[in-house]
C-alpha positions in Angstrom: -47.3 -4.3 -12.9 -47.1 -2.5 -9.5 -47.1 -5.8 -7.6 -44.3 -7.2 -9.7 -42.1 -3.9 -9.3 -42.6 -4.1 -5.3 -41.6 -7.9 -5.5 -38.5 -7.0 -7.2 -37.4 -4.0 -5.1 -38.0 -6.2 -2.0 -35.7 -9.0 -3.6 -33.0 -6.3 -4.3 -33.3 -4.7 -1.0 -32.9 -8.3 0.6 -29.7 -9.2 -1.7 -28.2 -5.7 -0.7 -28.8 -6.5 3.0 -27.5 -9.8 2.8 -24.4 -8.6 1.1 -23.7 -6.0 3.6 -23.8 -8.2 6.3 -21.4 -10.8 4.7 -18.9 -7.9 4.0 -19.4 -6.9 7.7 -18.3 -10.4 9.3 -14.7 -11.1 9.1 -13.8 -14.2 6.7 -12.3 -17.0 8.8 -9.6 -18.8 6.9 -10.7 -22.2 6.2 -8.3 -24.8 7.5 -7.3 -27.5 5.0 -5.3 -30.5 4.9 -2.3 -30.7 2.7 -0.6 -33.9 1.3 3.2 -34.1 1.0 3.0 -32.6 -2.9 0.7 -29.8 -1.8 2.9 -29.4 1.5 6.0 -29.2 -0.9 4.4 -26.2 -3.2 2.9 -24.6 0.2 6.5 -23.9 2.0 8.3 -21.0 0.9 11.7 -23.0 0.1 9.8 -25.7 -1.9 12.0 -28.7 -0.1 12.5 -31.8 -1.7 10.3 -34.8 -0.7 13.1 -36.6 0.9 13.5 -33.4 3.1 10.0 -33.3 4.4 10.2 -37.0 5.1 13.4 -36.3 7.2 11.5 -33.4 8.8 8.8 -36.3 9.6 11.1 -38.8 11.0 12.9 -36.5 13.5 9.3 -35.0 14.5 10.4 -31.5 13.7 7.2 -30.6 11.6 3.7 -31.2 12.7 2.2 -33.8 10.6 -0.9 -36.6 11.0 -0.6 -39.9 9.8 -3.7 -42.2 8.8 -3.9 -45.0 6.4 -0.2 -45.1 5.7 -0.4 -41.5 4.4 1.1 -38.4 5.7 -1.2 -35.3 6.1 -0.5 -31.8 7.1 -3.0 -29.5 8.5 -2.5 -26.0 6.8 -2.8 -24.2 10.3 -0.3 -26.2 12.1 2.3 -25.8 9.2 1.5 -21.6 9.9 2.2 -22.0 13.1 5.3 -23.9 12.7 6.6 -21.5 10.1 6.0 -18.5 12.3 7.6 -20.3 15.6 10.9 -21.1 13.7 13.1 -23.9 14.6 11.6 -26.4 16.9 14.0 -28.7 19.1 14.3 -32.0 17.8 13.4 -35.2 19.8 16.9 -35.8 20.7 17.6 -32.2 21.9 14.2 -32.4 24.0 15.4 -35.9 25.3 19.0 -34.3 26.3 17.0 -31.4 28.0 14.7 -34.0 29.9 17.9 -35.8 30.9 19.7 -32.7 32.3 16.7 -31.5 34.1 16.1 -35.0 35.6 19.8 -35.0 36.7 19.7 -31.7 38.3 16.5 -32.7 40.3 18.0 -35.7 41.7 17.3 -36.2 45.5 20.4 -37.1 47.7 
């Protein structure tokens, strides 16, 4: 009986130690992939699919495409949301053209 009690006490102490270590380490958020339906539900405004496809075609939202399917990385979407409006591809081209025009040499 004393051996069994000592065994159980050791197990309980090991569990307590493991739980304390787990609580001390900060939990790193798990990055996950979202499909378009999950993205639609994740975004605060719950935009229509057509709106999301429009953002993708204008390259306004970060996305990944593989095997004909759009995928969105949750961390990229969070950064995109926190940064606010991104310049569209046309705005970037206009800015690049203006820069090149001002830098032309004689």
